[in-house]
N, CA, C and O atoms as a GROMACS GRO file, in nm:
protein
  532
    1MET      N    1   2.032   0.761  -2.168
    1MET     CA    2   2.075   0.622  -2.173
    1MET      C    3   2.074   0.566  -2.031
    1MET      O    4   2.121   0.630  -1.936
    2ARG      N    5   2.021   0.444  -2.017
    2ARG     CA    6   2.018   0.377  -1.887
    2ARG      C    7   2.067   0.235  -1.900
    2ARG      O    8   2.035   0.165  -1.996
    3ASN      N    9   2.146   0.194  -1.804
    3ASN     CA   10   2.191   0.055  -1.796
    3ASN      C   11   2.106  -0.015  -1.691
    3ASN      O   12   2.098   0.031  -1.577
    4ILE      N   13   2.044  -0.126  -1.729
    4ILE     CA   14   1.963  -0.203  -1.635
    4ILE      C   15   1.988  -0.351  -1.657
    4ILE      O   16   2.035  -0.393  -1.763
    5THR      N   17   1.957  -0.429  -1.556
    5THR     CA   18   1.966  -0.574  -1.567
    5THR      C   19   1.826  -0.628  -1.587
    5THR      O   20   1.735  -0.598  -1.510
    6CYS      N   21   1.809  -0.707  -1.690
    6CYS     CA   22   1.679  -0.765  -1.721
    6CYS      C   23   1.647  -0.874  -1.619
    6CYS      O   24   1.733  -0.956  -1.586
    7THR      N   25   1.523  -0.874  -1.570
    7THR     CA   26   1.481  -0.974  -1.472
    7THR      C   27   1.370  -1.065  -1.525
    7THR      O   28   1.306  -1.136  -1.447
    8VAL      N   29   1.347  -1.062  -1.656
    8VAL     CA   30   1.239  -1.142  -1.714
    8VAL      C   31   1.271  -1.291  -1.705
    8VAL      O   32   1.181  -1.372  -1.684
    9CYS      N   33   1.396  -1.327  -1.721
    9CYS     CA   34   1.435  -1.468  -1.712
    9CYS      C   35   1.565  -1.478  -1.632
    9CYS      O   36   1.624  -1.376  -1.598
   10PRO      N   37   1.610  -1.598  -1.603
   10PRO     CA   38   1.731  -1.615  -1.521
   10PRO      C   39   1.862  -1.570  -1.587
   10PRO      O   40   1.964  -1.562  -1.519
   11MET      N   41   1.862  -1.540  -1.716
   11MET     CA   42   1.986  -1.500  -1.783
   11MET      C   43   2.040  -1.368  -1.731
   11MET      O   44   2.162  -1.350  -1.725
   12GLY      N   45   1.954  -1.276  -1.693
   12GLY     CA   46   1.999  -1.148  -1.638
   12GLY      C   47   2.081  -1.065  -1.734
   12GLY      O   48   2.189  -1.016  -1.699
   13CYS      N   49   2.031  -1.048  -1.855
   13CYS     CA   50   2.103  -0.971  -1.956
   13CYS      C   51   2.125  -0.827  -1.911
   13CYS      O   52   2.040  -0.767  -1.846
   14SER      N   53   2.241  -0.773  -1.945
   14SER     CA   54   2.271  -0.632  -1.920
   14SER      C   55   2.217  -0.551  -2.036
   14SER      O   56   2.266  -0.563  -2.149
   15LEU      N   57   2.117  -0.470  -2.009
   15LEU     CA   58   2.052  -0.392  -2.114
   15LEU      C   59   2.099  -0.248  -2.111
   15LEU      O   60   2.125  -0.191  -2.005
   16VAL      N   61   2.109  -0.191  -2.229
   16VAL     CA   62   2.133  -0.048  -2.245
   16VAL      C   63   2.012   0.007  -2.318
   16VAL      O   64   1.985  -0.030  -2.433
   17VAL      N   65   1.939   0.097  -2.251
   17VAL     CA   66   1.818   0.154  -2.310
   17VAL      C   67   1.845   0.301  -2.339
   17VAL      O   68   1.885   0.377  -2.251
   18SER      N   69   1.823   0.339  -2.463
   18SER     CA   70   1.844   0.478  -2.502
   18SER      C   71   1.727   0.524  -2.589
   18SER      O   72   1.655   0.443  -2.647
   19LYS      N   73   1.711   0.654  -2.595
   19LYS     CA   74   1.604   0.712  -2.677
   19LYS      C   75   1.668   0.777  -2.798
   19LYS      O   76   1.749   0.869  -2.786
   20VAL      N   77   1.630   0.727  -2.916
   20VAL     CA   78   1.685   0.777  -3.041
   20VAL      C   79   1.570   0.823  -3.129
   20VAL      O   80   1.482   0.743  -3.164
   21ASP      N   81   1.569   0.950  -3.165
   21ASP     CA   82   1.463   1.007  -3.250
   21ASP      C   83   1.324   0.977  -3.197
   21ASP      O   84   1.234   0.942  -3.274
   22GLY      N   85   1.306   0.989  -3.066
   22GLY     CA   86   1.175   0.968  -3.005
   22GLY      C   87   1.137   0.823  -2.984
   22GLY      O   88   1.030   0.795  -2.929
   23GLU      N   89   1.221   0.731  -3.026
   23GLU     CA   90   1.196   0.587  -3.011
   23GLU      C   91   1.297   0.529  -2.913
   23GLU      O   92   1.413   0.571  -2.909
   24TYR      N   93   1.252   0.432  -2.835
   24TYR     CA   94   1.344   0.365  -2.742
   24TYR      C   95   1.415   0.251  -2.814
   24TYR      O   96   1.355   0.175  -2.889
   25LYS      N   97   1.545   0.242  -2.788
   25LYS     CA   98   1.628   0.138  -2.846
   25LYS      C   99   1.689   0.059  -2.731
   25LYS      O  100   1.746   0.116  -2.638
   26VAL      N  101   1.676  -0.074  -2.737
   26VAL     CA  102   1.729  -0.161  -2.632
   26VAL      C  103   1.840  -0.247  -2.693
   26VAL      O  104   1.821  -0.309  -2.798
   27GLU      N  105   1.954  -0.248  -2.628
   27GLU     CA  106   2.066  -0.332  -2.671
   27GLU      C  107   2.106  -0.425  -2.557
   27GLU      O  108   2.090  -0.390  -2.440
   28GLY      N  109   2.156  -0.542  -2.592
   28GLY     CA  110   2.204  -0.637  -2.492
   28GLY      C  111   2.106  -0.747  -2.460
   28GLY      O  112   2.141  -0.843  -2.391
   29ASN      N  113   1.984  -0.735  -2.508
   29ASN     CA  114   1.884  -0.839  -2.481
   29ASN      C  115   1.904  -0.956  -2.576
   29ASN      O  116   1.944  -0.939  -2.691
   30THR      N  117   1.874  -1.076  -2.526
   30THR     CA  118   1.885  -1.195  -2.611
   30THR      C  119   1.748  -1.244  -2.657
   30THR      O  120   1.740  -1.341  -2.733
   31CYS      N  121   1.641  -1.176  -2.612
   31CYS     CA  122   1.507  -1.216  -2.657
   31CYS      C  123   1.417  -1.092  -2.665
   31CYS      O  124   1.452  -0.986  -2.614
   32LYS      N  125   1.302  -1.108  -2.729
   32LYS     CA  126   1.207  -0.997  -2.744
   32LYS      C  127   1.150  -0.952  -2.610
   32LYS      O  128   1.119  -0.835  -2.590
   33ARG      N  129   1.137  -1.047  -2.517
   33ARG     CA  130   1.083  -1.012  -2.385
   33ARG      C  131   1.176  -0.914  -2.315
   33ARG      O  132   1.130  -0.824  -2.244
   34GLY      N  133   1.306  -0.930  -2.335
   34GLY     CA  134   1.403  -0.838  -2.275
   34GLY      C  135   1.390  -0.698  -2.332
   34GLY      O  136   1.404  -0.600  -2.259
   35ALA      N  137   1.364  -0.688  -2.462
   35ALA     CA  138   1.346  -0.557  -2.524
   35ALA      C  139   1.222  -0.488  -2.468
   35ALA      O  140   1.225  -0.369  -2.438
   36LYS      N  141   1.114  -0.564  -2.454
   36LYS     CA  142   0.990  -0.508  -2.397
   36LYS      C  143   1.014  -0.464  -2.252
   36LYS      O  144   0.971  -0.356  -2.212
   37TYR      N  145   1.082  -0.549  -2.174
   37TYR     CA  146   1.110  -0.516  -2.035
   37TYR      C  147   1.193  -0.388  -2.025
   37TYR      O  148   1.164  -0.302  -1.942
   38GLY      N  149   1.294  -0.374  -2.108
   38GLY     CA  150   1.380  -0.256  -2.104
   38GLY      C  151   1.303  -0.127  -2.125
   38GLY      O  152   1.324  -0.029  -2.053
   39VAL      N  153   1.215  -0.127  -2.224
   39VAL     CA  154   1.135  -0.007  -2.252
   39VAL      C  155   1.039   0.020  -2.136
   39VAL      O  156   1.027   0.135  -2.092
   40GLU      N  157   0.972  -0.083  -2.086
   40GLU     CA  158   0.878  -0.066  -1.975
   40GLU      C  159   0.949  -0.018  -1.848
   40GLU      O  160   0.896   0.066  -1.775
   41GLU      N  161   1.068  -0.069  -1.823
   41GLU     CA  162   1.141  -0.031  -1.702
   41GLU      C  163   1.181   0.117  -1.705
   41GLU      O  164   1.188   0.182  -1.601
   42VAL      N  165   1.205   0.168  -1.823
   42VAL     CA  166   1.243   0.309  -1.836
   42VAL      C  167   1.120   0.400  -1.839
   42VAL      O  168   1.122   0.508  -1.782
   43THR      N  169   1.012   0.356  -1.904
   43THR     CA  170   0.895   0.443  -1.922
   43THR      C  171   0.790   0.427  -1.813
   43THR      O  172   0.727   0.526  -1.774
   44ASN      N  173   0.769   0.306  -1.763
   44ASN     CA  174   0.664   0.280  -1.664
   44ASN      C  175   0.703   0.159  -1.579
   44ASN      O  176   0.647   0.051  -1.596
   45PRO      N  177   0.799   0.178  -1.487
   45PRO     CA  178   0.844   0.063  -1.407
   45PRO      C  179   0.732   0.008  -1.319
   45PRO      O  180   0.659   0.084  -1.255
   46ARG      N  181   0.720  -0.123  -1.316
   46ARG     CA  182   0.615  -0.190  -1.240
   46ARG      C  183   0.677  -0.305  -1.161
   46ARG      O  184   0.781  -0.360  -1.199
   47ARG      N  185   0.612  -0.341  -1.051
   47ARG     CA  186   0.661  -0.449  -0.966
   47ARG      C  187   0.544  -0.530  -0.912
   47ARG      O  188   0.435  -0.478  -0.891
   48VAL      N  189   0.569  -0.660  -0.889
   48VAL     CA  190   0.476  -0.744  -0.813
   48VAL      C  191   0.520  -0.732  -0.668
   48VAL      O  192   0.638  -0.745  -0.636
   49ILE      N  193   0.424  -0.708  -0.579
   49ILE     CA  194   0.454  -0.693  -0.437
   49ILE      C  195   0.426  -0.824  -0.366
   49ILE      O  196   0.320  -0.884  -0.385
   50THR      N  197   0.520  -0.869  -0.286
   50THR     CA  198   0.499  -0.984  -0.198
   50THR      C  199   0.529  -0.939  -0.055
   50THR      O  200   0.632  -0.875  -0.030
   51THR      N  201   0.440  -0.971   0.036
   51THR     CA  202   0.457  -0.931   0.176
   51THR      C  203   0.369  -1.020   0.262
   51THR      O  204   0.322  -1.124   0.217
   52THR      N  205   0.348  -0.979   0.386
   52THR     CA  206   0.258  -1.052   0.475
   52THR      C  207   0.160  -0.954   0.538
   52THR      O  208   0.188  -0.834   0.550
   53VAL      N  209   0.044  -1.008   0.577
   53VAL     CA  210  -0.055  -0.930   0.653
   53VAL      C  211  -0.085  -1.006   0.781
   53VAL      O  212  -0.058  -1.126   0.791
   54LYS      N  213  -0.142  -0.936   0.878
   54LYS     CA  214  -0.176  -1.000   1.005
   54LYS      C  215  -0.286  -1.103   0.984
   54LYS      O  216  -0.379  -1.081   0.907
   55LEU      N  217  -0.274  -1.217   1.054
   55LEU     CA  218  -0.372  -1.325   1.044
   55LEU      C  219  -0.424  -1.358   1.183
   55LEU      O  220  -0.346  -1.380   1.276
   56ASN      N  221  -0.554  -1.362   1.197
   56ASN     CA  222  -0.619  -1.400   1.323
   56ASN      C  223  -0.679  -1.539   1.309
   56ASN      O  224  -0.738  -1.572   1.207
   57GLY      N  225  -0.663  -1.620   1.413
   57GLY     CA  226  -0.728  -1.750   1.418
   57GLY      C  227  -0.661  -1.860   1.340
   57GLY      O  228  -0.721  -1.965   1.319
   58GLY      N  229  -0.538  -1.838   1.295
   58GLY     CA  230  -0.464  -1.941   1.222
   58GLY      C  231  -0.350  -1.992   1.306
   58GLY      O  232  -0.323  -1.939   1.414
   59TYR      N  233  -0.282  -2.095   1.258
   59TYR     CA  234  -0.169  -2.149   1.333
   59TYR      C  235  -0.044  -2.064   1.316
   59TYR      O  236   0.056  -2.085   1.385
   60LEU      N  237  -0.048  -1.966   1.225
   60LEU     CA  238   0.057  -1.865   1.212
   60LEU      C  239  -0.007  -1.729   1.235
   60LEU      O  240  -0.128  -1.714   1.222
   61ASN      N  241   0.073  -1.630   1.268
   61ASN     CA  242   0.022  -1.495   1.292
   61ASN      C  243   0.025  -1.407   1.168
   61ASN      O  244  -0.033  -1.299   1.167
   62LEU      N  245   0.094  -1.454   1.064
   62LEU     CA  246   0.107  -1.376   0.941
   62LEU      C  247   0.065  -1.461   0.822
   62LEU      O  248   0.086  -1.582   0.819
   63LEU      N  249   0.004  -1.396   0.723
   63LEU     CA  250  -0.039  -1.461   0.600
   63LEU      C  251   0.038  -1.402   0.483
   63LEU      O  252   0.035  -1.280   0.463
   64PRO      N  253   0.109  -1.485   0.405
   64PRO     CA  254   0.177  -1.432   0.288
   64PRO      C  255   0.076  -1.391   0.180
   64PRO      O  256  -0.018  -1.464   0.151
   65VAL      N  257   0.098  -1.273   0.123
   65VAL     CA  258   0.011  -1.221   0.017
   65VAL      C  259   0.097  -1.165  -0.094
   65VAL      O  260   0.216  -1.139  -0.076
   66LYS      N  261   0.035  -1.146  -0.211
   66LYS     CA  262   0.104  -1.085  -0.324
   66LYS      C  263   0.003  -1.017  -0.414
   66LYS      O  264  -0.116  -1.047  -0.409
   67THR      N  265   0.051  -0.926  -0.497
   67THR     CA  266  -0.038  -0.868  -0.596
   67THR      C  267  -0.052  -0.968  -0.710
   67THR      O  268   0.044  -1.039  -0.743
   68ASN      N  269  -0.171  -0.974  -0.771
   68ASN     CA  270  -0.191  -1.072  -0.878
   68ASN      C  271  -0.144  -1.020  -1.013
   68ASN      O  272  -0.160  -1.088  -1.114
   69ASP      N  273  -0.086  -0.902  -1.014
   69ASP     CA  274  -0.024  -0.845  -1.133
   69ASP      C  275   0.072  -0.737  -1.083
   69ASP      O  276   0.074  -0.705  -0.964
   70SER      N  277   0.149  -0.682  -1.172
   70SER     CA  278   0.242  -0.577  -1.130
   70SER      C  279   0.168  -0.445  -1.110
   70SER      O  280   0.066  -0.419  -1.173
   71VAL      N  281   0.223  -0.364  -1.022
   71VAL     CA  282   0.167  -0.231  -0.992
   71VAL      C  283   0.274  -0.127  -1.022
   71VAL      O  284   0.393  -0.159  -1.021
   72PRO      N  285   0.234  -0.002  -1.047
   72PRO     CA  286   0.335   0.102  -1.070
   72PRO      C  287   0.432   0.111  -0.952
   72PRO      O  288   0.391   0.114  -0.836
   73LYS      N  289   0.559   0.117  -0.985
   73LYS     CA  290   0.663   0.118  -0.882
   73LYS      C  291   0.646   0.233  -0.784
   73LYS      O  292   0.676   0.218  -0.665
   74GLU      N  293   0.597   0.347  -0.831
   74GLU     CA  294   0.582   0.463  -0.742
   74GLU      C  295   0.472   0.444  -0.638
   74GLU      O  296   0.466   0.522  -0.542
   75LEU      N  297   0.386   0.343  -0.654
   75LEU     CA  298   0.281   0.315  -0.555
   75LEU      C  299   0.320   0.208  -0.453
   75LEU      O  300   0.243   0.179  -0.361
   76MET      N  301   0.437   0.149  -0.469
   76MET     CA  302   0.476   0.038  -0.382
   76MET      C  303   0.469   0.073  -0.233
   76MET      O  304   0.412  -0.002  -0.155
   77PHE      N  305   0.526   0.184  -0.194
   77PHE     CA  306   0.530   0.219  -0.052
   77PHE      C  307   0.391   0.252   0.002
   77PHE      O  308   0.359   0.220   0.116
   78ASP      N  309   0.307   0.316  -0.080
   78ASP     CA  310   0.169   0.343  -0.038
   78ASP      C  311   0.091   0.213  -0.019
   78ASP      O  312   0.013   0.201   0.075
   79ILE      N  313   0.112   0.118  -0.108
   79ILE     CA  314   0.044  -0.011  -0.096
   79ILE      C  315   0.094  -0.086   0.027
   79ILE      O  316   0.014  -0.145   0.100
   80MET      N  317   0.225  -0.083   0.050
   80MET     CA  318   0.280  -0.150   0.169
   80MET      C  319   0.225  -0.087   0.297
   80MET      O  320   0.196  -0.158   0.393
   81LYS      N  321   0.211   0.044   0.298
   81LYS     CA  322   0.157   0.114   0.414
   81LYS      C  323   0.012   0.070   0.438
   81LYS      O  324  -0.028   0.046   0.553
   82LEU      N  325  -0.067   0.060   0.332
   82LEU     CA  326  -0.205   0.014   0.344
   82LEU      C  327  -0.210  -0.129   0.397
   82LEU      O  328  -0.289  -0.160   0.486
   83LEU      N  329  -0.125  -0.217   0.343
   83LEU     CA  330  -0.125  -0.358   0.384
   83LEU      C  331  -0.079  -0.376   0.528
   83LEU      O  332  -0.113  -0.476   0.592
   84ASP      N  333  -0.003  -0.281   0.579
   84ASP     CA  334   0.042  -0.289   0.718
   84ASP      C  335  -0.075  -0.285   0.816
   84ASP      O  336  -0.062  -0.330   0.930
   85ASN      N  337  -0.188  -0.231   0.772
   85ASN     CA  338  -0.306  -0.219   0.858
   85ASN      C  339  -0.413  -0.324   0.829
   85ASN      O  340  -0.521  -0.320   0.889
   86VAL      N  341  -0.386  -0.417   0.739
   86VAL     CA  342  -0.484  -0.519   0.702
   86VAL      C  343  -0.475  -0.638   0.797
   86VAL      O  344  -0.365  -0.685   0.828
   87GLU      N  345  -0.590  -0.685   0.844
   87GLU     CA  346  -0.598  -0.807   0.924
   87GLU      C  347  -0.696  -0.902   0.857
   87GLU      O  348  -0.802  -0.860   0.810
   88VAL      N  349  -0.661  -1.030   0.853
   88VAL     CA  350  -0.742  -1.133   0.789
   88VAL      C  351  -0.775  -1.239   0.892
   88VAL      O  352  -0.693  -1.269   0.980
   89ASN      N  353  -0.893  -1.296   0.883
   89ASN     CA  354  -0.933  -1.405   0.971
   89ASN      C  355  -0.926  -1.538   0.897
   89ASN      O  356  -0.972  -1.549   0.784
   90ALA      N  357  -0.868  -1.638   0.962
   90ALA     CA  358  -0.862  -1.773   0.904
   90ALA      C  359  -1.003  -1.832   0.909
   90ALA      O  360  -1.080  -1.794   0.997
   91PRO      N  361  -1.039  -1.922   0.820
   91PRO     CA  362  -0.957  -1.984   0.717
   91PRO      C  363  -0.945  -1.898   0.591
   91PRO      O  364  -1.033  -1.817   0.561
   92VAL      N  365  -0.835  -1.918   0.519
   92VAL     CA  366  -0.806  -1.848   0.395
   92VAL      C  367  -0.751  -1.950   0.297
   92VAL      O  368  -0.675  -2.038   0.335
   93SER      N  369  -0.789  -1.938   0.170
   93SER     CA  370  -0.738  -2.027   0.065
   93SER      C  371  -0.646  -1.949  -0.028
   93SER      O  372  -0.658  -1.828  -0.042
   94VAL      N  373  -0.554  -2.021  -0.091
   94VAL     CA  374  -0.466  -1.959  -0.190
   94VAL      C  375  -0.552  -1.891  -0.296
   94VAL      O  376  -0.648  -1.950  -0.346
   95GLY      N  377  -0.517  -1.769  -0.330
   95GLY     CA  378  -0.588  -1.696  -0.434
   95GLY      C  379  -0.706  -1.614  -0.385
   95GLY      O  380  -0.761  -1.534  -0.461
   96ASP      N  381  -0.744  -1.630  -0.258
   96ASP     CA  382  -0.852  -1.547  -0.204
   96ASP      C  383  -0.811  -1.400  -0.213
   96ASP      O  384  -0.697  -1.365  -0.182
   97VAL      N  385  -0.904  -1.316  -0.255
   97VAL     CA  386  -0.875  -1.173  -0.265
   97VAL      C  387  -0.876  -1.112  -0.124
   97VAL      O  388  -0.976  -1.121  -0.052
   98ILE      N  389  -0.766  -1.052  -0.088
   98ILE     CA  390  -0.751  -0.988   0.043
   98ILE      C  391  -0.785  -0.840   0.032
   98ILE      O  392  -0.856  -0.786   0.117
   99VAL      N  393  -0.734  -0.773  -0.072
   99VAL     CA  394  -0.768  -0.633  -0.101
   99VAL      C  395  -0.798  -0.624  -0.250
   99VAL      O  396  -0.712  -0.650  -0.333
  100LYS      N  397  -0.921  -0.588  -0.284
  100LYS     CA  398  -0.962  -0.575  -0.424
  100LYS      C  399  -0.922  -0.438  -0.477
  100LYS      O  400  -0.938  -0.337  -0.408
  101ASP      N  401  -0.871  -0.435  -0.600
  101ASP     CA  402  -0.838  -0.310  -0.670
  101ASP      C  403  -0.758  -0.215  -0.580
  101ASP      O  404  -0.798  -0.102  -0.555
  102VAL      N  405  -0.644  -0.264  -0.533
  102VAL     CA  406  -0.564  -0.188  -0.437
  102VAL      C  407  -0.526  -0.051  -0.494
  102VAL      O  408  -0.466  -0.041  -0.601
  103LEU      N  409  -0.561   0.053  -0.422
  103LEU     CA  410  -0.535   0.193  -0.457
  103LEU      C  411  -0.578   0.228  -0.600
  103LEU      O  412  -0.515   0.311  -0.666
  104GLY      N  413  -0.685   0.165  -0.647
  104GLY     CA  414  -0.739   0.196  -0.778
  104GLY      C  415  -0.654   0.151  -0.895
  104GLY      O  416  -0.668   0.203  -1.006
  105THR      N  417  -0.564   0.056  -0.873
  105THR     CA  418  -0.474   0.010  -0.978
  105THR      C  419  -0.537  -0.095  -1.069
  105THR      O  420  -0.484  -0.124  -1.177
  106GLY      N  421  -0.650  -0.153  -1.026
  106GLY     CA  422  -0.709  -0.264  -1.101
  106GLY      C  423  -0.645  -0.397  -1.066
  106GLY      O  424  -0.679  -0.500  -1.123
  107VAL      N  425  -0.551  -0.395  -0.971
  107VAL     CA  426  -0.478  -0.514  -0.929
  107VAL      C  427  -0.526  -0.553  -0.789
  107VAL      O  428  -0.547  -0.467  -0.703
  108ASP      N  429  -0.545  -0.683  -0.768
  108ASP     CA  430  -0.588  -0.734  -0.638
  108ASP      C  431  -0.469  -0.786  -0.559
  108ASP      O  432  -0.371  -0.834  -0.616
  109VAL      N  433  -0.478  -0.776  -0.427
  109VAL     CA  434  -0.383  -0.842  -0.338
  109VAL      C  435  -0.449  -0.973  -0.298
  109VAL      O  436  -0.561  -0.974  -0.247
  110VAL      N  437  -0.378  -1.085  -0.322
  110VAL     CA  438  -0.436  -1.217  -0.298
  110VAL      C  439  -0.350  -1.297  -0.200
  110VAL      O  440  -0.232  -1.270  -0.181
  111SER      N  441  -0.414  -1.396  -0.138
  111SER     CA  442  -0.343  -1.485  -0.047
  111SER      C  443  -0.247  -1.573  -0.126
  111SER      O  444  -0.282  -1.624  -0.233
  112ALA      N  445  -0.127  -1.591  -0.074
  112ALA     CA  446  -0.028  -1.677  -0.138
  112ALA      C  447  -0.017  -1.812  -0.067
  112ALA      O  448   0.067  -1.895  -0.103
  113LYS      N  449  -0.101  -1.834   0.035
  113LYS     CA  450  -0.097  -1.959   0.112
  113LYS      C  451  -0.235  -1.987   0.168
  113LYS      O  452  -0.308  -1.895   0.206
  114SER      N  453  -0.271  -2.113   0.172
  114SER     CA  454  -0.394  -2.152   0.241
  114SER      C  455  -0.365  -2.162   0.390
  114SER      O  456  -0.257  -2.208   0.430
  115MET      N  457  -0.460  -2.120   0.471
  115MET     CA  458  -0.441  -2.124   0.615
  115MET      C  459  -0.571  -2.169   0.680
  115MET      O  460  -0.675  -2.104   0.666
  116GLU      N  461  -0.565  -2.280   0.750
  116GLU     CA  462  -0.682  -2.333   0.820
  116GLU      C  463  -0.704  -2.255   0.949
  116GLU      O  464  -0.613  -2.188   1.000
  117SER      N  465  -0.825  -2.265   1.002
  117SER     CA  466  -0.855  -2.207   1.133
  117SER      C  467  -0.793  -2.294   1.240
  117SER      O  468  -0.786  -2.416   1.227
  118LEU      N  469  -0.749  -2.232   1.345
  118LEU     CA  470  -0.698  -2.304   1.460
  118LEU      C  471  -0.815  -2.327   1.554
  118LEU      O  472  -0.871  -2.232   1.609
  119ASN      N  473  -0.852  -2.453   1.571
  119ASN     CA  474  -0.964  -2.486   1.659
  119ASN      C  475  -0.909  -2.515   1.797
  119ASN      O  476  -0.852  -2.621   1.822
  120LEU      N  477  -0.927  -2.420   1.887
  120LEU     CA  478  -0.871  -2.435   2.022
  120LEU      C  479  -0.947  -2.538   2.105
  120LEU      O  480  -0.904  -2.571   2.215
  121ASN      N  481  -1.058  -2.588   2.055
  121ASN     CA  482  -1.135  -2.689   2.128
  121ASN      C  483  -1.087  -2.831   2.103
  121ASN      O  484  -1.134  -2.924   2.168
  122ASP      N  485  -0.995  -2.850   2.010
  122ASP     CA  486  -0.950  -2.986   1.981
  122ASP      C  487  -0.820  -3.022   2.051
  122ASP      O  488  -0.758  -3.123   2.019
  123GLY      N  489  -0.777  -2.940   2.146
  123GLY     CA  490  -0.656  -2.971   2.223
  123GLY      C  491  -0.530  -2.912   2.164
  123GLY      O  492  -0.423  -2.929   2.222
  124CYS      N  493  -0.539  -2.843   2.052
  124CYS     CA  494  -0.422  -2.783   1.990
  124CYS      C  495  -0.408  -2.639   2.037
  124CYS      O  496  -0.492  -2.554   2.006
  125TYR      N  497  -0.304  -2.612   2.110
  125TYR     CA  498  -0.275  -2.478   2.157
  125TYR      C  499  -0.141  -2.436   2.100
  125TYR      O  500  -0.063  -2.520   2.056
  126HIS      N  501  -0.114  -2.307   2.099
  126HIS     CA  502   0.006  -2.256   2.033
  126HIS      C  503   0.133  -2.330   2.073
  126HIS      O  504   0.215  -2.359   1.986
  127HIS      N  505   0.152  -2.363   2.199
  127HIS     CA  506   0.276  -2.428   2.241
  127HIS      C  507   0.278  -2.576   2.202
  127HIS      O  508   0.383  -2.640   2.213
  128GLU      N  509   0.166  -2.632   2.158
  128GLU     CA  510   0.160  -2.773   2.121
  128GLU      C  511   0.139  -2.794   1.972
  128GLU      O  512   0.112  -2.907   1.930
  129LEU      N  513   0.151  -2.691   1.891
  129LEU     CA  514   0.117  -2.701   1.750
  129LEU      C  515   0.195  -2.808   1.676
  129LEU      O  516   0.140  -2.871   1.586
  130LYS      N  517   0.320  -2.829   1.710
  130LYS     CA  518   0.399  -2.927   1.635
  130LYS      C  519   0.337  -3.066   1.642
  130LYS      O  520   0.363  -3.149   1.554
  131HIS      N  521   0.257  -3.093   1.742
  131HIS     CA  522   0.192  -3.223   1.755
  131HIS      C  523   0.058  -3.228   1.683
  131HIS      O  524   0.004  -3.336   1.662
  132CYS      N  525   0.005  -3.113   1.645
  132CYS     CA  526  -0.130  -3.107   1.590
  132CYS      C  527  -0.132  -3.085   1.439
  132CYS      O  528  -0.237  -3.097   1.376
  133ILE      N  529  -0.018  -3.053   1.382
  133ILE     CA  530  -0.014  -3.020   1.239
  133ILE      C  531   0.022  -3.144   1.159
  133ILE      O  532   0.031  -3.138   1.036
   0.00000   0.00000   0.00000
């Protein structure tokens, strides 16, 4: 038996997941999505990863990225370690694939923000960016 908090919606139902006669039973959910989440969280927990990667040539040094689907929870730290070494060059658009099929999961890491190139020839330098944006 496991007690977990459902994160499918803002209600945050307190779920009790138990295995009875080889079948999982979920109690405390107010919707079917909560029942599905409870079973998945116990049998195959998955997470969407959100983080940043290094960005070259943009007005920021970091680019927000996320997985476009959930990945097995046990791979989270390996994926984060891989992303720590990723560098991207501006320009980048929202949804651009940064890492395809990360660690063979079938899930892509995509850009969560568009980022234009910083053109140093137009008078915009890092200390003057507030005037150029």
